[in-house]
DRENPA-842695 format. One record per residue (C-alpha): x, y, z. Coordinates in nm, 3 decimals. Each point is the difference from the previous one (the first is absolute). Example, Ala and Ser with C-alpha at 12.3 -4.5 7.8 and 13.67 -1.06 7.14 Angstrom:
2
@x 1.230 y -0.450 z 0.780
@x 0.137 y 0.344 z -0.066
//
This chain:
446
@x -5.833 y -11.002 z -11.091
@x -0.011 y 0.143 z -0.355
@x -0.303 y -0.220 z -0.076
@x -0.176 y 0.121 z 0.316
@x 0.055 y 0.365 z -0.102
@x -0.129 y -0.062 z -0.354
@x -0.307 y -0.196 z 0.110
@x -0.079 y 0.259 z 0.269
@x 0.004 y 0.283 z -0.255
@x -0.201 y -0.209 z -0.247
@x -0.275 y -0.088 z 0.250
@x -0.013 y 0.350 z 0.150
@x -0.036 y 0.162 z -0.342
@x -0.255 y -0.255 z -0.121
@x -0.207 y 0.028 z 0.320
@x 0.001 y 0.380 z -0.014
@x -0.113 y 0.005 z -0.362
@x -0.273 y -0.260 z 0.049
@x -0.145 y 0.161 z 0.314
@x -0.008 y 0.347 z -0.156
@x -0.145 y -0.130 z -0.327
@x -0.283 y -0.178 z 0.179
@x -0.047 y 0.303 z 0.224
@x -0.063 y 0.193 z -0.322
@x -0.303 y -0.222 z -0.061
@x -0.101 y -0.016 z 0.367
@x -0.025 y 0.376 z 0.070
@x -0.236 y 0.098 z -0.287
@x -0.206 y -0.316 z 0.061
@x -0.052 y 0.108 z 0.361
@x -0.061 y 0.360 z -0.108
@x -0.284 y -0.117 z -0.228
@x -0.139 y -0.220 z 0.281
@x 0.094 y -0.324 z -0.176
@x 0.064 y -0.296 z 0.228
@x 0.352 y -0.142 z -0.003
@x 0.000 y -0.358 z 0.129
@x 0.377 y -0.067 z -0.003
@x 0.323 y 0.200 z -0.010
@x 0.298 y -0.234 z -0.044
@x 0.373 y 0.027 z -0.041
@x 0.099 y -0.314 z -0.198
@x -0.245 y -0.278 z -0.082
@x -0.172 y -0.209 z 0.266
@x -0.041 y -0.325 z -0.194
@x -0.159 y -0.242 z 0.250
@x 0.134 y 0.189 z 0.305
@x 0.134 y 0.334 z 0.126
@x 0.309 y 0.085 z 0.200
@x -0.201 y 0.271 z 0.173
@x -0.354 y 0.135 z -0.018
@x -0.223 y 0.228 z 0.204
@x -0.351 y 0.126 z -0.072
@x -0.067 y 0.367 z 0.062
@x -0.351 y 0.113 z -0.090
@x -0.103 y -0.166 z -0.328
@x 0.358 y -0.059 z -0.115
@x 0.241 y -0.285 z 0.074
@x 0.360 y 0.125 z -0.006
@x 0.266 y -0.265 z -0.047
@x 0.332 y -0.126 z -0.129
@x 0.007 y -0.305 z -0.227
@x 0.282 y -0.250 z -0.034
@x 0.044 y 0.021 z -0.380
@x 0.203 y 0.315 z -0.084
@x -0.123 y 0.044 z -0.357
@x -0.201 y 0.317 z 0.055
@x -0.296 y 0.109 z 0.207
@x -0.365 y 0.097 z -0.040
@x -0.309 y 0.170 z 0.134
@x -0.327 y -0.191 z -0.032
@x -0.278 y 0.247 z -0.070
@x -0.361 y -0.112 z 0.044
@x -0.194 y -0.042 z -0.322
@x 0.302 y -0.001 z -0.228
@x 0.103 y -0.282 z -0.231
@x 0.368 y -0.046 z 0.074
@x 0.255 y -0.277 z 0.046
@x -0.202 y -0.146 z 0.288
@x -0.271 y -0.100 z -0.255
@x -0.268 y 0.027 z 0.273
@x -0.291 y -0.096 z -0.227
@x -0.226 y -0.080 z 0.297
@x 0.000 y 0.363 z 0.111
@x -0.054 y 0.122 z -0.357
@x -0.309 y -0.227 z -0.035
@x -0.177 y 0.194 z 0.275
@x -0.186 y 0.329 z -0.037
@x 0.235 y 0.302 z -0.014
@x 0.036 y 0.183 z 0.331
@x 0.057 y 0.376 z 0.037
@x 0.345 y -0.053 z 0.157
@x 0.122 y -0.215 z -0.291
@x 0.239 y 0.107 z -0.275
@x -0.246 y -0.095 z -0.276
@x -0.265 y 0.233 z 0.147
@x 0.218 y 0.309 z -0.023
@x -0.004 y 0.244 z -0.295
@x 0.253 y -0.077 z -0.274
@x 0.208 y 0.311 z 0.075
@x 0.044 y -0.108 z 0.364
@x 0.099 y -0.353 z -0.106
@x 0.249 y 0.150 z -0.246
@x 0.164 y 0.208 z 0.276
@x 0.019 y -0.307 z 0.226
@x 0.166 y -0.205 z -0.274
@x 0.249 y 0.273 z -0.092
@x 0.089 y 0.065 z 0.365
@x 0.278 y -0.261 z 0.016
@x 0.196 y 0.112 z -0.306
@x -0.053 y 0.365 z 0.096
@x 0.166 y -0.063 z 0.338
@x 0.288 y -0.183 z -0.171
@x 0.062 y 0.290 z -0.239
@x -0.024 y 0.257 z 0.280
@x 0.233 y -0.206 z 0.221
@x 0.264 y -0.018 z -0.276
@x -0.025 y 0.377 z -0.061
@x 0.037 y 0.076 z 0.373
@x 0.301 y -0.231 z 0.029
@x 0.174 y 0.162 z -0.298
@x -0.064 y 0.349 z 0.140
@x 0.129 y -0.072 z 0.350
@x 0.287 y -0.218 z -0.124
@x 0.112 y 0.290 z -0.221
@x -0.007 y 0.230 z 0.303
@x 0.173 y -0.234 z 0.247
@x 0.248 y -0.178 z -0.228
@x 0.032 y 0.220 z -0.308
@x 0.138 y -0.161 z -0.314
@x 0.326 y -0.188 z -0.036
@x 0.140 y -0.116 z -0.333
@x 0.333 y -0.043 z -0.175
@x 0.112 y 0.243 z -0.267
@x 0.042 y -0.184 z -0.331
@x 0.264 y 0.255 z -0.101
@x 0.220 y -0.109 z 0.293
@x 0.076 y -0.343 z -0.149
@x 0.342 y 0.031 z -0.160
@x 0.009 y -0.331 z -0.187
@x -0.361 y -0.088 z -0.075
@x -0.194 y -0.296 z 0.138
@x 0.069 y -0.368 z 0.057
@x -0.197 y -0.224 z -0.240
@x -0.015 y -0.362 z 0.115
@x -0.337 y -0.121 z -0.131
@x 0.053 y -0.226 z -0.308
@x -0.325 y 0.138 z -0.146
@x 0.138 y 0.354 z -0.002
@x 0.333 y -0.121 z -0.135
@x -0.174 y -0.178 z -0.288
@x -0.179 y 0.325 z -0.085
@x 0.337 y 0.174 z -0.030
@x 0.049 y 0.169 z 0.339
@x 0.345 y -0.013 z 0.161
@x 0.152 y 0.079 z 0.337
@x 0.116 y 0.361 z -0.015
@x -0.303 y 0.124 z -0.194
@x -0.146 y 0.324 z 0.133
@x -0.382 y 0.011 z -0.014
@x -0.109 y 0.330 z -0.154
@x -0.374 y -0.064 z -0.041
@x -0.260 y -0.272 z 0.050
@x -0.252 y 0.043 z -0.279
@x -0.065 y 0.374 z -0.020
@x 0.097 y 0.064 z 0.364
@x 0.340 y 0.158 z 0.061
@x 0.176 y -0.166 z 0.294
@x 0.113 y 0.244 z 0.267
@x 0.003 y -0.238 z 0.299
@x 0.083 y -0.368 z 0.031
@x -0.343 y -0.119 z 0.119
@x -0.164 y 0.167 z -0.302
@x 0.123 y -0.294 z -0.207
@x -0.201 y -0.267 z 0.178
@x -0.313 y 0.214 z 0.042
@x -0.018 y 0.069 z -0.375
@x 0.107 y -0.335 z -0.144
@x -0.355 y -0.142 z -0.008
@x -0.160 y 0.096 z -0.328
@x 0.321 y 0.139 z -0.146
@x 0.084 y -0.114 z -0.350
@x 0.367 y 0.094 z 0.004
@x 0.293 y 0.126 z 0.206
@x 0.247 y 0.264 z -0.119
@x 0.356 y -0.051 z 0.123
@x 0.330 y 0.181 z -0.035
@x 0.300 y -0.220 z -0.073
@x 0.346 y 0.152 z -0.049
@x -0.161 y 0.340 z -0.055
@x -0.244 y -0.120 z -0.266
@x -0.374 y -0.027 z 0.061
@x -0.179 y -0.311 z -0.117
@x -0.364 y -0.112 z 0.031
@x -0.071 y -0.368 z 0.063
@x -0.356 y -0.121 z -0.051
@x -0.175 y -0.255 z 0.219
@x -0.188 y -0.296 z -0.151
@x -0.376 y 0.012 z 0.053
@x 0.015 y -0.278 z 0.259
@x 0.295 y 0.150 z 0.190
@x -0.193 y 0.012 z 0.330
@x -0.094 y -0.365 z -0.038
@x 0.359 y -0.101 z -0.070
@x 0.121 y 0.206 z 0.295
@x -0.260 y -0.156 z 0.232
@x 0.110 y -0.354 z -0.082
@x 0.372 y 0.076 z -0.001
@x 0.210 y -0.144 z 0.283
@x 0.174 y 0.338 z 0.021
@x -0.256 y 0.282 z 0.006
@x 0.253 y 0.275 z 0.065
@x 0.003 y 0.303 z -0.228
@x 0.268 y 0.267 z 0.012
@x 0.185 y -0.041 z 0.329
@x 0.218 y 0.250 z 0.183
@x 0.371 y -0.072 z -0.039
@x 0.138 y -0.017 z 0.354
@x 0.333 y -0.065 z 0.172
@x 0.081 y -0.340 z 0.156
@x -0.074 y 0.078 z 0.365
@x 0.023 y -0.297 z 0.235
@x -0.335 y -0.097 z 0.145
@x 0.024 y -0.356 z 0.127
@x 0.237 y -0.294 z -0.048
@x -0.183 y -0.319 z -0.099
@x 0.034 y -0.297 z 0.233
@x 0.141 y -0.204 z -0.290
@x 0.253 y 0.269 z -0.095
@x 0.370 y -0.085 z -0.017
@x 0.065 y 0.344 z 0.152
@x -0.183 y -0.040 z 0.332
@x 0.317 y 0.045 z 0.204
@x 0.131 y 0.306 z -0.186
@x -0.003 y 0.334 z 0.183
@x -0.299 y 0.158 z -0.177
@x -0.247 y 0.245 z 0.150
@x -0.343 y 0.108 z -0.110
@x 0.041 y 0.326 z -0.189
@x 0.346 y -0.078 z -0.144
@x 0.009 y 0.036 z -0.376
@x 0.229 y -0.135 z -0.269
@x 0.166 y 0.236 z -0.247
@x 0.222 y -0.245 z -0.188
@x 0.128 y -0.354 z -0.059
@x 0.368 y -0.082 z -0.048
@x 0.080 y 0.366 z -0.056
@x -0.276 y 0.050 z -0.258
@x -0.250 y 0.272 z 0.095
@x -0.364 y -0.113 z -0.005
@x -0.275 y 0.253 z 0.062
@x -0.332 y -0.187 z -0.024
@x -0.134 y -0.319 z 0.154
@x -0.121 y -0.127 z -0.340
@x 0.363 y 0.003 z -0.123
@x 0.116 y -0.253 z 0.262
@x -0.173 y -0.307 z -0.146
@x 0.174 y 0.012 z -0.341
@x 0.328 y 0.097 z 0.169
@x -0.007 y -0.309 z 0.224
@x -0.094 y -0.253 z -0.268
@x 0.365 y -0.042 z -0.105
@x 0.112 y -0.020 z 0.364
@x -0.202 y -0.302 z 0.119
@x 0.183 y -0.194 z 0.270
@x 0.263 y 0.272 z 0.046
@x 0.089 y 0.227 z 0.289
@x -0.013 y 0.369 z -0.093
@x 0.108 y 0.321 z 0.168
@x -0.281 y 0.251 z 0.035
@x 0.017 y 0.368 z 0.084
@x -0.244 y 0.095 z 0.275
@x -0.111 y 0.333 z 0.143
@x -0.099 y -0.006 z 0.368
@x -0.095 y 0.327 z 0.168
@x 0.210 y 0.191 z -0.251
@x 0.306 y -0.223 z 0.047
@x 0.141 y -0.209 z -0.287
@x 0.059 y -0.367 z 0.087
@x 0.094 y -0.317 z -0.185
@x -0.145 y -0.345 z 0.059
@x 0.056 y -0.345 z -0.150
@x -0.329 y -0.153 z -0.120
@x -0.068 y -0.342 z -0.149
@x -0.201 y -0.029 z -0.320
@x -0.220 y -0.313 z 0.002
@x -0.069 y -0.228 z -0.295
@x -0.303 y 0.210 z -0.095
@x 0.215 y 0.310 z -0.038
@x -0.129 y 0.170 z 0.315
@x 0.119 y 0.112 z 0.343
@x -0.311 y -0.128 z 0.177
@x -0.074 y 0.351 z 0.130
@x -0.339 y 0.171 z -0.021
@x 0.009 y 0.369 z -0.093
@x -0.152 y 0.259 z 0.232
@x -0.031 y 0.375 z 0.029
@x -0.277 y 0.254 z -0.045
@x -0.081 y 0.285 z -0.235
@x 0.128 y 0.243 z 0.262
@x 0.330 y -0.188 z 0.013
@x 0.024 y -0.005 z -0.380
@x -0.054 y 0.376 z 0.005
@x 0.279 y 0.046 z 0.256
@x 0.235 y -0.187 z -0.235
@x -0.102 y 0.216 z -0.298
@x -0.185 y -0.266 z -0.198
@x -0.331 y 0.189 z -0.012
@x -0.181 y 0.308 z 0.124
@x -0.321 y -0.024 z 0.201
@x -0.261 y 0.269 z -0.057
@x -0.208 y 0.100 z 0.301
@x -0.305 y 0.225 z -0.005
@x -0.197 y 0.123 z 0.298
@x -0.346 y 0.156 z -0.019
@x -0.198 y 0.235 z 0.219
@x -0.339 y -0.120 z 0.118
@x -0.166 y 0.212 z -0.267
@x 0.228 y -0.126 z -0.277
@x -0.058 y -0.361 z 0.103
@x -0.365 y 0.021 z -0.113
@x 0.096 y 0.069 z -0.361
@x 0.290 y -0.246 z 0.003
@x -0.212 y -0.274 z 0.163
@x -0.285 y 0.057 z -0.244
@x 0.235 y -0.033 z -0.299
@x 0.143 y -0.326 z 0.139
@x -0.355 y -0.128 z 0.055
@x -0.108 y 0.077 z -0.357
@x 0.322 y -0.137 z -0.150
@x -0.037 y -0.325 z 0.194
@x -0.360 y -0.047 z -0.114
@x 0.101 y 0.067 z -0.360
@x 0.292 y -0.241 z 0.028
@x -0.218 y -0.276 z 0.145
@x -0.263 y 0.043 z -0.273
@x 0.282 y -0.033 z -0.255
@x 0.110 y -0.321 z 0.172
@x -0.355 y -0.140 z -0.014
@x -0.022 y 0.097 z -0.365
@x 0.320 y -0.193 z -0.071
@x -0.121 y -0.301 z 0.203
@x -0.330 y -0.020 z -0.192
@x 0.183 y 0.024 z -0.335
@x 0.114 y -0.360 z -0.069
@x 0.254 y 0.110 z -0.261
@x 0.212 y 0.176 z 0.266
@x 0.035 y -0.318 z 0.208
@x -0.029 y 0.219 z 0.312
@x -0.254 y -0.240 z 0.148
@x 0.292 y -0.235 z 0.069
@x 0.120 y 0.246 z 0.262
@x -0.327 y 0.007 z 0.195
@x 0.066 y -0.099 z 0.360
@x -0.203 y -0.097 z 0.303
@x 0.058 y 0.029 z 0.372
@x 0.364 y -0.107 z -0.019
@x 0.070 y 0.275 z -0.255
@x -0.156 y 0.257 z 0.234
@x 0.191 y -0.146 z 0.297
@x 0.329 y 0.026 z -0.192
@x -0.025 y 0.376 z -0.060
@x 0.028 y 0.072 z 0.373
@x 0.359 y 0.056 z 0.123
@x 0.160 y -0.237 z 0.250
@x 0.094 y 0.292 z 0.228
@x -0.267 y 0.213 z 0.162
@x -0.045 y 0.334 z -0.176
@x -0.309 y 0.212 z 0.059
@x 0.078 y 0.199 z -0.313
@x 0.004 y -0.316 z -0.213
@x -0.303 y -0.142 z 0.184
@x -0.218 y 0.303 z -0.070
@x 0.117 y 0.024 z -0.361
@x -0.090 y -0.365 z -0.066
@x -0.330 y 0.034 z 0.187
@x -0.098 y 0.301 z -0.212
@x 0.075 y -0.195 z -0.318
@x -0.195 y -0.306 z 0.123
@x -0.292 y 0.226 z 0.094
@x -0.014 y 0.129 z -0.358
@x 0.035 y -0.353 z -0.133
@x -0.286 y -0.121 z 0.220
@x -0.222 y 0.291 z -0.107
@x 0.068 y -0.040 z -0.372
@x -0.048 y -0.378 z 0.005
@x -0.326 y 0.039 z 0.192
@x -0.129 y 0.231 z -0.272
@x 0.032 y -0.270 z -0.266
@x -0.351 y -0.086 z -0.132
@x 0.002 y -0.353 z 0.142
@x -0.330 y -0.082 z 0.181
@x 0.168 y -0.124 z 0.319
@x 0.195 y 0.327 z 0.034
@x -0.122 y 0.348 z 0.091
@x 0.036 y 0.098 z -0.365
@x -0.247 y -0.271 z -0.103
@x -0.262 y 0.128 z 0.244
@x 0.062 y 0.357 z -0.119
@x -0.044 y -0.112 z -0.362
@x -0.344 y -0.146 z 0.072
@x -0.100 y 0.301 z 0.212
@x 0.092 y 0.239 z -0.281
@x -0.205 y -0.213 z -0.238
@x -0.294 y 0.024 z 0.240
@x 0.033 y 0.378 z 0.039
@x 0.025 y 0.056 z -0.377
@x -0.264 y -0.248 z -0.118
@x -0.235 y 0.021 z 0.298
@x -0.008 y -0.382 z 0.013
@x 0.147 y -0.193 z 0.289
@x 0.168 y -0.335 z -0.081
@x -0.190 y -0.291 z 0.155
@x 0.127 y -0.178 z 0.310
@x 0.046 y -0.327 z -0.190
@x 0.209 y 0.176 z -0.266
@x 0.212 y 0.161 z 0.272
@x 0.051 y -0.338 z 0.170
@x 0.124 y -0.157 z -0.322
@x 0.217 y 0.304 z -0.080
@x 0.151 y -0.017 z 0.350
@x 0.080 y -0.369 z -0.049
@x 0.166 y 0.066 z -0.335
@x 0.197 y 0.290 z 0.147
@x 0.107 y -0.212 z 0.295
@x 0.137 y -0.272 z -0.228
@x 0.182 y 0.263 z -0.208
@x 0.159 y 0.135 z 0.317
@x 0.102 y -0.348 z 0.115
@x 0.156 y -0.063 z -0.340
@x 0.194 y 0.329 z 0.016
@x 0.124 y -0.074 z 0.354
@x 0.108 y -0.352 z -0.101
@x 0.174 y 0.138 z -0.310
@x 0.186 y 0.273 z 0.192
@x 0.113 y -0.229 z 0.282
@x 0.073 y -0.277 z -0.251
@x 0.239 y 0.243 z -0.170
@x 0.172 y 0.049 z 0.334
@x 0.042 y -0.374 z 0.043
@x 0.125 y -0.048 z -0.356
@x 0.262 y 0.273 z 0.039
@x 0.111 y -0.143 z 0.336
@x 0.052 y -0.344 z -0.153
@x 0.137 y 0.077 z -0.345
@x 0.166 y 0.344 z 0.040
//
């Protein structure tokens, strides 16, 4: 069921973005009386799942969910329709239109993606507001489990004061500012200390088996008992939480693992809180030093128990425009920073590039419209920015040649454009193979 929810969100988001992007090309093309031969969601290699011709345009759904396209008459694109280009230009063709009209048609897709992201951020701010976790509410710092962070000198209990030059006020500020940061300032036992990252920190993090950063220290709340657990028959309920072992008080989940290492194979007495009532239970510790119990709980539950404080902000419809715009700009800036890191080999960030599986994985396994729209807005910006790259097979490549034509007054020849499109297509294929190859490598080796 969890897979069905994730794949449903993934396909819905992808379909929405593709259709609207292609609509961004379709509408100005029609407005400038340019013939659109095909409008497709997904690619129709060899056959279509659905197609219907209305007027001059065939609308359809392909079987290969790697994107979508509009085929505009008289335009050298991925269809490589050289037969049409060998004929005399017709007034309804793309190549017969003034350069400024062709430029608007080519920029239509990314414009729609940017506008869509902005609209989502505005309305999401109005309907959902902002929810975060106050960094000041953590009493005993963060849990550090990643060996990479430990090797750099971070420890569980460190309080993150700043990431780079950005002061940390809320928990999620840490992750959003880590890309491009050269150091992290922590407070340990009342003393501030700055720890620098190596230049290839992002590359090391991407290839690490544990890619966690600074995790919230939480109580041991029972979520689910594993089928292989020695404690399957014990009276345990979801929501119970442990406060101690053999009379020793234990506050955080990360403290249980070291506490149980010396108790392998033993039976221990644990203190449990259930609905405000204190109980005791006998639990067996297996040979791995574990109870065989998965933790559970939510941020709201952690707040109820006093482990953190959630900050909630609501905005009026008028305020949401400014808030949404700021989120939109910050996300674009952040993504450009990510691209900059990826195209700088010394950072090693290219190792973290992912394909369709990486996109699939960011969707939650429970349905949340708030999460869905937030991810869709980010993907819309990602799609727009990537399409602006000056690669001939992308919108940005066409825009590059159109700008050259408008500035120089000379139009690149059809043969040159055909070769450029072929080169761009092979570059794109290589990038797709690299990104999805990274996914496969991580799945196998990490």
